C-alpha positions in Angstrom: -13.8 -137.8 41.3 -13.5 -140.7 38.6 -15.9 -139.7 36.3 -14.0 -136.4 35.5 -10.6 -138.6 34.8 -13.0 -141.0 32.6 -14.4 -137.8 30.7 -10.6 -136.2 29.8 -9.1 -139.6 28.7 -12.6 -139.9 26.6 -11.8 -135.9 25.1 -7.7 -137.2 25.1 -9.1 -140.2 23.0 -10.5 -138.2 20.8 -8.7 -135.1 20.0 -6.0 -138.1 19.5 -7.6 -140.0 17.0 -8.5 -137.1 15.3 -5.0 -135.9 14.9 -3.9 -139.3 14.1 -6.6 -138.6 11.1 -5.7 -135.3 9.8 -1.3 -136.3 10.2 -2.1 -139.2 8.1 -4.3 -137.0 5.1 -1.6 -134.7 4.8 1.2 -136.7 4.8 -0.1 -139.4 2.6 0.0 -135.5 -0.2 3.6 -135.9 0.4 4.9 -138.6 -2.6 7.9 -140.0 -1.9 11.1 -139.0 -4.8 11.9 -142.5 -5.4 8.0 -143.1 -6.3 7.2 -145.9 -4.5 3.8 -147.8 -3.2 3.5 -148.6 0.3 3.6 -152.2 -1.0 7.1 -151.7 -2.4 8.4 -150.5 0.8 6.9 -153.2 2.7 9.0 -155.7 0.3 12.5 -153.4 0.4 12.4 -153.6 4.5 11.2 -156.7 4.8 13.9 -158.3 2.6 17.1 -156.1 3.7 16.0 -157.6 6.7 16.3 -161.4 5.1 12.8 -162.0 5.9 11.6 -163.8 2.7 8.7 -165.7 4.8 6.4 -162.9 5.0 3.6 -162.2 2.2 2.6 -158.4 2.0 -1.6 -158.1 1.5 -4.0 -155.6 1.2 -7.1 -155.5 3.5 -10.3 -152.7 2.9 -10.4 -149.4 5.3 -8.5 -146.7 6.7 -6.2 -147.3 9.5 -6.9 -151.3 9.1 -2.2 -152.0 9.0 -1.5 -154.9 11.3 1.2 -157.4 11.3 -0.2 -161.2 11.4 2.5 -163.1 13.0 0.5 -166.6 12.9 -0.1 -166.6 9.2 3.1 -164.0 9.1 1.4 -161.4 6.6 1.6 -157.5 6.5 -2.0 -156.5 5.6 -1.9 -153.1 3.9 -5.1 -150.7 3.5 -6.5 -149.6 0.5 -4.5 -146.2 1.4 -1.8 -147.2 2.3 -0.4 -150.1 0.1 -0.2 -148.6 -3.9 -0.2 -145.0 -2.3 3.6 -143.5 -2.6 3.6 -141.1 0.3 5.5 -140.7 3.1 2.5 -141.5 4.8 2.8 -145.0 3.7 6.1 -145.4 4.1 6.0 -144.7 7.4 2.8 -147.3 7.9 4.6 -149.3 5.9 7.9 -149.9 7.2 5.8 -149.6 10.7 3.7 -152.3 10.2 7.3 -154.4 8.6 8.8 -153.5 11.9 6.5 -155.7 13.8 8.2 -158.7 11.3 11.3 -158.3 12.5 10.4 -158.1 15.9 8.7 -161.9 15.1 12.0 -162.6 13.1 14.4 -161.7 15.9 11.6 -163.2 18.1 11.2 -159.7 20.6 10.3 -160.9 24.1 7.3 -158.8 24.8 6.1 -159.6 20.9 6.3 -163.0 21.9 5.2 -162.2 25.6 1.9 -160.2 23.7 1.5 -163.0 20.9 0.9 -165.2 23.7 -1.7 -163.4 26.1 -3.7 -163.2 22.9 -5.7 -166.3 23.5 -6.6 -165.3 27.6 -7.9 -161.3 26.3 -10.2 -163.5 23.5 -11.5 -165.2 26.3 -11.7 -163.0 29.0 -13.1 -160.1 25.9 -15.8 -162.9 25.2 -17.5 -163.4 28.8 -16.2 -159.8 30.7 -18.9 -157.3 30.1 -21.5 -160.0 31.2 -19.0 -161.4 34.3 -18.5 -157.6 34.9 -21.9 -156.4 34.4 -23.3 -159.5 36.7 -20.5 -158.8 39.4 -21.4 -155.5 39.6 -25.6 -155.9 40.7 -24.6 -158.7 42.8 -21.8 -157.1 44.8 -22.8 -156.7 48.0 -24.1 -160.7 47.9 -21.7 -162.5 45.7 -18.2 -160.3 45.2 -16.3 -162.4 43.9 -18.1 -162.7 40.4 -17.1 -159.0 40.3 -13.5 -160.2 42.0 -13.1 -162.4 39.0 -14.4 -159.3 35.6 -11.7 -157.6 37.5 -9.1 -160.1 37.8 -10.2 -160.4 33.6 -10.8 -157.1 32.6 -6.5 -156.9 34.5 -5.9 -159.0 31.8 -7.4 -157.1 28.9 -5.6 -154.0 30.9 -2.1 -155.8 30.7 -2.4 -156.2 27.2 -2.9 -153.2 26.4 0.1 -151.7 28.2 2.3 -154.3 26.9 1.6 -153.3 23.5 3.2 -150.1 23.7 7.1 -151.6 24.3 5.9 -153.5 20.8 4.5 -150.6 19.3 7.5 -148.0 19.9 9.6 -150.1 19.3 8.9 -150.7 15.9 8.5 -146.9 14.9 12.0 -147.0 16.2 12.8 -150.0 13.6 10.8 -148.3 10.8 12.1 -145.0 11.7 15.9 -145.7 11.1 15.7 -148.5 8.0 13.5 -145.8 6.8 16.6 -143.2 6.7 19.3 -145.7 6.8 17.9 -147.0 3.3 17.3 -143.6 1.9 13.3 -144.1 1.5 13.1 -140.5 3.4 15.4 -137.8 3.0 15.8 -134.3 5.4 13.0 -133.1 3.5 9.9 -135.2 5.0 11.8 -137.7 7.7 9.9 -136.0 10.0 6.7 -136.1 8.5 7.4 -139.5 8.6 8.4 -140.0 12.3 5.3 -137.5 13.7 3.2 -139.8 11.9 4.4 -142.5 13.9 4.9 -140.8 16.8 0.3 -139.9 16.4 -0.2 -143.4 16.2 1.6 -144.3 19.6 0.0 -141.5 20.9 -3.7 -143.6 20.6 -1.6 -146.9 22.9 -0.6 -144.8 24.8 -4.3 -142.8 25.3 -6.0 -147.0 25.7 -3.2 -147.9 28.2 -4.6 -145.1 30.6 -8.3 -145.5 29.5 -8.2 -148.9 30.4 -6.2 -148.3 33.9 -8.9 -145.5 34.9 -11.2 -148.6 34.4 -10.2 -150.9 36.2 -9.2 -149.1 39.1 -12.6 -148.2 39.1 -14.1 -151.9 39.1 -12.2 -151.9 41.9 -13.4 -149.2 44.2 -16.9 -150.7 43.7 -15.3 -153.8 45.2 -13.2 -152.2 47.8 -17.0 -149.8 48.5 -18.6 -152.7 49.0 -21.0 -153.4 52.0 -19.8 -156.5 54.0 
């Protein structure tokens, strides 16, 4: 039963990821009427929200866009930074949405940031602890239980990420419309692009939960 669920989630994850790339390519061909690039959009959204201590930079790769709260940088991928498309505007505004969250002390973002060191530590040893725990589940079940606790932290992180990402998209779409960056003809394209991106986080969270349940089942099914 678990493997059916696992394969199903993996298949959905592949479909969602492929759909996101396809839509990004599609909406990357729709230019903004004002000619603003992703960098321009990011700078304007930050300034419109009274944020002047965040730097907008270009980062290599595709869909590698992210906001770093540690050094206060909005990092836009090469296909977003210099592009004047609807897709670039949507992604740039989304990442700036995280900067706005940071400036407004948005609670879920603060919680996620606080968990980052714990998640990094958990991820660094989790695989080996779980592997050892499964091999010694009958003789030393406490090791698997420790691994489950480590994995539970990463699962919690995945679910806390959901409201952070959804809220950032909501902020982005509202600002894109109110600032006149998008209009009645292309607002739906920006919304569709960000909705597809949000689905990837939902699938990742569900996949993490399914895996956590699997490890718990192994622990509960051990022979005392």
